[in-house]
C-alpha positions in Angstrom: 74.3 16.0 -21.1 74.6 12.2 -21.1 72.9 10.2 -18.5 75.0 7.1 -19.2 76.6 7.5 -15.8 73.3 6.4 -14.2 73.3 3.2 -16.1 77.0 2.6 -15.1 76.2 3.1 -11.5 73.3 0.7 -11.8 75.6 -1.9 -13.3 78.3 -1.4 -10.6 75.9 -1.5 -7.6 74.1 -4.6 -9.0 77.3 -6.4 -10.0 79.3 -5.7 -6.8 76.4 -6.7 -4.4 75.6 -9.9 -6.4 79.1 -11.1 -6.7 79.9 -9.9 -3.1 77.1 -12.1 -1.8 78.3 -15.0 -4.0 81.9 -15.0 -2.7 80.6 -14.8 0.9 79.2 -18.3 0.4 82.8 -19.5 0.1 83.8 -17.7 3.3 85.6 -14.8 1.5 85.2 -11.1 2.4 82.6 -9.3 0.4 85.2 -6.8 -0.8 86.8 -9.5 -2.9 83.5 -9.8 -4.8 83.5 -6.0 -5.4 87.0 -6.2 -7.0 86.1 -9.2 -9.1 82.9 -7.4 -10.3 85.0 -4.5 -11.4 87.3 -6.7 -13.4 84.3 -8.5 -15.1 82.4 -5.4 -16.1 85.6 -3.5 -17.1 87.7 -3.4 -20.2 89.5 -6.7 -19.4 86.4 -8.8 -19.7 82.9 -7.6 -20.7 83.9 -4.0 -21.4 80.6 -2.6 -20.2 82.3 0.2 -18.3 85.5 2.2 -18.8 87.2 5.0 -17.0 87.4 7.2 -20.1 85.3 10.3 -21.0 83.1 12.4 -18.8 81.4 9.3 -17.3 84.8 7.9 -16.4 85.7 11.2 -14.7 82.5 10.9 -12.7 83.4 7.4 -11.5 86.9 8.6 -10.7 85.6 11.4 -8.4 83.0 9.2 -6.9 85.6 6.5 -6.1 87.7 9.2 -4.5 84.8 10.0 -2.2 84.6 6.3 -1.4 88.2 5.9 -0.2 88.0 9.2 1.8 84.9 7.9 3.6 86.5 4.5 4.1 89.7 5.9 5.7 87.7 8.5 7.7 85.6 5.7 9.2 88.8 3.7 9.9 90.2 6.5 11.9 86.8 7.0 13.6 86.8 3.4 14.8 90.5 3.3 15.8 91.2 2.6 19.5 93.4 5.6 20.3 94.8 4.1 23.5 95.7 0.9 21.7 97.4 2.9 18.9 99.5 4.9 21.4 100.7 1.6 23.0 101.6 0.3 19.5 103.2 3.6 18.1 106.7 2.3 18.3 105.7 -1.0 16.7 103.9 0.9 13.9 107.0 2.9 13.2 109.4 -0.1 13.1 106.9 -2.0 10.9 106.6 0.9 8.6 110.4 1.5 8.3 111.2 -2.1 7.5 108.1 -2.3 5.3 109.7 0.4 3.2 113.4 -0.7 3.2 112.9 -4.4 2.3 110.5 -3.8 -0.7 112.8 -1.0 -1.9 115.8 -3.3 -2.0 113.7 -6.1 -3.4 112.3 -4.1 -6.3 115.7 -2.5 -7.1 117.5 -5.9 -7.5 114.6 -7.6 -9.2 114.4 -5.0 -11.9 118.2 -4.8 -12.4 118.5 -8.6 -12.5 115.6 -9.3 -14.9 116.5 -6.5 -17.4 120.3 -6.7 -16.9 120.5 -3.2 -15.7 123.9 -1.9 -14.5 123.3 -0.3 -11.1 126.8 1.1 -11.4 125.4 3.4 -14.1 123.8 6.4 -12.4 120.8 6.7 -14.7 120.0 3.0 -14.6 120.4 2.9 -10.8 117.8 5.7 -10.5 115.4 3.7 -12.7 115.9 0.5 -10.7 115.4 2.5 -7.4 112.1 3.8 -8.7 110.7 0.3 -9.2 111.7 -0.3 -5.6 109.9 2.9 -4.6 106.7 1.6 -6.2 106.8 -1.6 -4.1 107.2 0.5 -0.9 103.7 1.8 -1.2 101.0 0.4 1.1 97.3 1.0 0.5 95.2 -0.2 3.5 91.8 0.6 2.1 91.2 -3.1 1.2 92.8 -4.2 4.5 90.5 -1.8 6.5 87.4 -3.2 4.9 88.5 -6.8 5.4 89.5 -6.3 9.0 86.2 -4.6 9.7 84.3 -7.5 8.2 86.4 -10.0 10.2 86.0 -7.9 13.4 89.7 -7.1 14.0 90.0 -3.5 12.9 90.3 -2.1 16.4 92.5 -4.8 17.9 96.2 -4.7 18.5 97.0 -6.0 15.0 94.5 -3.7 13.3 95.8 -0.5 15.0 99.4 -1.4 14.3 98.6 -1.9 10.6 96.8 1.4 10.5 99.5 3.3 12.3 102.2 1.7 10.2 100.3 2.6 7.0 100.1 6.3 7.9 103.9 6.3 8.7 104.5 4.3 5.5 102.8 7.0 3.5 105.0 9.7 4.9 108.2 7.6 4.4 107.1 6.7 0.9 106.8 10.4 0.0 110.3 11.1 1.4 111.8 8.2 -0.6 110.0 9.2 -3.7 111.3 12.7 -3.4 114.9 11.5 -2.9 114.8 9.3 -6.0 113.0 12.1 -8.0 115.6 14.6 -6.9 118.3 12.2 -8.2 116.6 12.5 -11.6 115.8 16.2 -11.3 118.2 18.0 -8.9 115.8 21.0 -8.8 113.5 19.0 -6.4 115.3 19.1 -3.1 114.7 16.8 -0.1 114.8 19.8 2.3 111.5 21.1 0.8 109.7 17.9 1.5 111.0 17.6 5.0 109.8 21.1 5.7 106.4 20.3 4.2 106.1 17.3 6.4 107.0 19.2 9.5 104.5 21.9 8.7 101.9 19.2 8.0 102.5 17.7 11.4 102.0 21.2 13.0 98.8 21.7 11.0 97.4 18.3 12.2 98.4 19.2 15.7 96.5 22.5 15.5 93.3 20.8 14.2 93.6 18.2 16.9 93.9 20.8 19.6 90.8 22.7 18.2 88.7 19.5 18.1 89.8 18.6 21.6 88.6 22.0 22.8 85.3 21.6 21.0 84.7 18.1 22.4 81.8 19.3 24.6 80.1 20.7 21.5 80.3 17.3 19.7 79.1 15.6 22.8 76.0 17.7 22.8 75.4 17.0 19.2 75.5 13.2 19.7 72.6 11.7 17.7 72.0 14.9 15.6 72.6 15.0 11.9 74.6 18.2 12.1 77.4 16.2 13.9 77.8 13.9 10.9 77.7 16.8 8.4 80.3 18.8 10.1 82.5 15.7 10.7 82.3 14.8 7.0 83.2 18.4 6.2 86.3 18.1 8.4 87.3 14.9 6.6 87.0 16.6 3.2 88.9 19.7 4.4 91.9 17.7 5.8 91.9 15.6 2.6 92.1 18.7 0.5 94.8 20.3 2.5 96.9 17.2 2.7 96.8 16.6 -1.1 96.9 20.1 -2.4 99.3 21.9 0.0 101.6 19.1 1.1 101.5 16.4 -1.5 100.4 13.8 1.1 97.6 11.5 -0.1 94.1 12.7 0.7 93.3 9.5 2.6 95.9 10.3 5.2 94.0 13.6 6.0 90.7 11.7 6.1 92.2 9.2 8.5 93.5 11.9 10.8 90.1 13.5 10.8 88.6 10.3 12.0 91.2 9.9 14.7 90.5 13.4 16.0 86.8 12.5 16.5 87.4 8.9 17.7 87.2 9.7 21.4 84.3 12.2 21.3 80.8 11.4 22.4 79.6 11.7 18.8 81.9 9.0 17.3 79.5 6.0 17.5 76.7 8.0 15.7 79.1 9.3 13.0 80.4 5.7 12.5 76.9 4.5 11.7 76.3 7.3 9.2 79.7 6.8 7.6 79.3 3.1 7.4 75.8 3.5 5.7 77.3 5.8 3.1 80.2 3.4 2.4 78.2 0.2 2.3 75.3 1.6 0.3 77.1 3.5 -2.4 80.6 4.9 -2.3 82.5 1.8 -1.1 81.1 -0.3 -3.9 82.1 2.3 -6.5 85.6 2.7 -5.2 86.4 -1.0 -5.1 84.8 -1.7 -8.4 86.8 1.1 -10.0 90.0 -0.6 -9.0 89.0 -3.6 -11.0 87.7 -1.5 -13.9 91.1 0.1 -14.3 92.7 -3.2 -15.2 93.8 -3.1 -18.8 96.5 -5.6 -19.4 96.1 -6.5 -23.1 99.0 -6.5 -25.5 101.8 -7.4 -23.0 104.7 -9.4 -24.3 105.6 -12.8 -22.7 108.8 -11.1 -21.2 106.7 -8.5 -19.4 104.2 -11.1 -18.3 107.0 -13.1 -16.7 108.4 -10.0 -15.1 105.0 -9.0 -13.8 104.5 -12.4 -12.1 108.0 -12.2 -10.6 107.3 -8.7 -9.4 104.0 -9.8 -7.8 105.9 -12.5 -5.8 108.6 -10.0 -4.7 105.9 -7.5 -3.8 104.1 -10.0 -1.5 107.2 -11.6 0.0 109.1 -8.3 0.8 106.1 -6.7 2.6 105.4 -9.8 4.6 109.1 -10.3 5.5 109.8 -6.6 6.2 106.7 -5.8 8.2 106.5 -9.2 9.8 110.1 -9.0 11.0 109.4 -5.5 12.3 106.5 -6.9 14.3 108.7 -9.7 15.6 111.3 -7.2 16.7 108.6 -5.4 18.7 107.8 -8.7 20.4 104.6 -9.7 18.6 103.8 -13.4 18.5 104.8 -15.0 15.2 101.1 -15.4 14.1 100.3 -11.8 14.8 103.5 -10.7 13.1 102.3 -12.7 10.0 98.9 -11.0 10.2 100.5 -7.6 10.3 102.8 -8.5 7.3 99.8 -9.7 5.3 97.8 -6.7 6.2 100.5 -4.4 4.6 100.7 -6.3 1.3 98.0 -4.4 -0.7 99.5 -1.6 -2.9 96.2 -0.2 -4.3 95.9 3.3 -5.7 99.0 4.5 -3.8 101.3 2.5 -6.1 99.5 3.8 -9.2 100.0 7.4 -8.0 103.7 6.8 -7.5 104.0 5.1 -10.9 102.2 8.0 -12.6 104.6 10.4 -10.9 107.5 8.3 -12.2 106.1 8.4 -15.7 105.9 12.2 -15.6 109.6 12.3 -14.5 110.7 9.7 -17.1 111.6 7.2 -14.4 109.3 4.5 -15.7 108.4 3.5 -19.2 104.9 3.0 -20.6 105.7 -0.8 -21.0 106.3 -1.0 -17.2 102.9 0.3 -16.4 101.1 -3.0 -17.1 103.3 -5.1 -14.8 102.7 -2.4 -12.1 99.0 -2.6 -12.6 99.1 -6.4 -12.3 101.1 -6.0 -9.0 98.4 -3.6 -7.7 95.5 -5.9 -8.7 97.2 -9.1 -7.6 98.1 -7.7 -4.1 94.7 -6.2 -3.8 92.9 -9.4 -4.5 95.3 -11.6 -2.5 95.3 -9.5 0.7 91.7 -10.0 1.8 91.9 -13.7 1.0 95.2 -14.1 2.9 93.8 -12.1 5.9 90.9 -14.4 6.1 93.2 -17.3 6.3 95.7 -15.9 8.9 92.8 -14.8 11.1 91.0 -18.1 10.8 89.8 -19.5 14.1 90.4 -16.2 16.1 87.4 -14.6 17.8 86.3 -11.1 16.8 87.7 -8.3 19.0 84.8 -6.0 18.1 81.1 -6.3 17.1 80.5 -6.1 13.4 
């Protein structure tokens, strides 16, 4: 048994905290430092840590715990009443945040590589690039909004609600495009799975509601945090394994179920400690460590830069316009659009699915990774700018 993983964890924790504190001196969210630290210690720069081998597997699993804890805590601190008021807005933002990037990715890929969308197979490949751009990963946004003190405000709850709906819509769109390549995968199956998933979440919610008095009695006791974390892990497992819905969606729903119980503040403290002390740093650093963009041709570098621009603009335009339709002020609409820009691990999961189905080539992986990293780095910086001068809506 190799104990190298202990050295790697040491490097990650020291690097993320050091660089995180450094970037804070420039008014940037600490999470930006975590991402930069991952890039510096990963294969793209110093090559101190990779995601290969048994140690890489350990980091992968640890990072998964990190994002589960992060989204569970986001659900836990969500203002349910505010989310109910913004449910329609979240839906509209999510729908337009899927349609506009889908169209943008389709035409960008077809234009740059001279694809004939009149040809069925080429149309499917172009559509899939659009599907990759529809993804939204709010883990970066959640951490940034929490640092800025705007996670539980109207904008924050709209973003979180839209992200959950976006995840469901993304699965439907991915299934439709996949079924075009492989007719054996029918859309009817995924629709049934989503309906059953909704019923399952409703049943869990009902049970938690009936047990609210138990959780209230457990307020301040460690057992409340232990059983709450167990609920988050269970829903994460069921979401991913039984329904093909990302595990972070299940974790977020687990947090929502507990958000209005008497034990929520205590669990929030415990979850935040776990995230800030260990798992959060591992997760964000691993995103940077996964960057391996060597060997790209100039043509693919140019396409990557164009795709980054399209990815950013289409999310801001689509989600921002959706917010305007729902009568948000222009500045808040811009904040919502910026908050939905980050693609993160969701886009990587979709890209891997496309590779397995033959919808995306290995050469296209590097541009997609660049889109993921660029949007991940840009989102917290842009959020800092669009929230500049606004008072915090929560204590941080």
